[in-house]
Structures are given as structure tokens and as C-alpha cells.
N, C-alpha and C positions, 0 to 999 in steps of 0.2 A: 591481126588475123590476115592471112594471105586466102582471101575469097576466090583466087582464080586458079589454085591450082588443088593438088591433093589434099592439102591442109584444111581448105575451104569446104571441099566435099566430104571429108571428116567430121569437120564441124558442123555441118547439115545434117549427117547422120547423127551426131550426138547429140544434137537439140532436138532431133526428132526422136529419138530413144527416151530424152529426158521427159518430154512431152508426153509419152506413152505412160511413163512411171509416174508423172504427176497426175494424169489422168485417173490411172488405178487408184491413186490416194485421195482422188477428188479435189486436188489443188488447182483449181481451173485458172487460177491468175496465174500460175507458173506455166501453164499449159498456153495461155495467151500470149505470154512474155516469149516462150520459146519458139512459138509460131511467127511472133512480130521478128525476132532476130534472124530466125531461118528464111523469112520471106525476103529480108534486106540482103542476106547472103545469096540467095537464088537470083535476085534481080541483078547481083553485081557479077554473077558467073559468066565468064568468057566461053568456057568449054561446058557442055553436056553433063549432067550428073549422071554418073556411072552406076550408082547405086538407086537409081530413081525405081525399079520394080521394090527393093527393099522398103524405100520411102512409100511408096502406095501401101503396101501392107501394113506397114505402122501407123499411117493414116487411118486405115480402115478400123485398124484396132481403137483407135481414138474416137472415130465417128460410131463405133458400134456402142463404145462407153457411154458417149453423150447420148445417143438414144435410150439405151437403158436407165441413167439417171433421168432422163426427160421423162420416161414413162414412169418412174417410182414417184416423180416429183408431182406429175398430174394425178396419180392414184392417192397420194397423202394430200393433195390439196382437196380433192374430192371428199375425202374422209373428213376432213377438217369443216368443210362446207357443211356436210350432214350433222357431224356433230355439234357445230356452231346452230344449227337451225334445231337440233334437239334440246340444246341447254336455253336456248331463246323462248323456246315452246314452255319448257318445264318452269321458266322463270316468270311467264305470263300467267300459267295455271297457278303456280304457288302466290304470286303477288295479288291474285285476285281473291284468294280464300284467307278466312281466318285462321289464325294459329290453331293449331290441332295437338298442342303440348299438352301431355296430360290426361289425352282423350282417350287412349287406346285401353281396351279392355280384354280380356281373355276368357273364354268360356271352357269349361273343363268338358 
């Protein structure tokens, strides 16, 4: 790849767009890979990137997606903790009581 000319800049934009698409699919390993490759290309650039405002907008999309996913994960972890605590309490109550199988009666 020619990282000093137009091809390098096109590759940087392509990698960023690929990272956005991967973030939308939740493929964070691909996002990390794209940003690693993009970082190497940016470090090797001898001229400024003309599409820098476009790159910043794409980076913002990824940042927003990461924040959304983080918020969802925090919420899910909170729910899992509460559910685990409820199950633990239920287990403790049930393990301390004698079996009640067959002791249910119905009154008319």
C-alpha cells in the first residue's frame, strides 16, 4: 500500500468505514483491527489527510455506538446481579424448608 499518497488516504477512509460497519454489527475485534491498521497508516503519512473531517464524523459514530453498547451492558449486568441475588435468596429459603410436595389443598 502506498501510505504517502492518495491511495494511503483512501485506505484510511476505507478502514474507518469498515470499522463503523463492524461496530454496527458488534464486531469489536474487527473495529480494533481496523483502527490498528489505520493508526499505522496515519503514522506513516507524509501529507495531511484531506478527509479528516469525514474521519472525525465516522469516529464519532463509532464512539456513540460504543457508548450505547456500554450502557446496555451496564444495564444487563445490573439486571443479572439482581436476578442472581433473588435466585440466591430463593434457594436459601427453599433449602431450609421441608418438602411441601403433596401438601397443597383446595377449598371450594
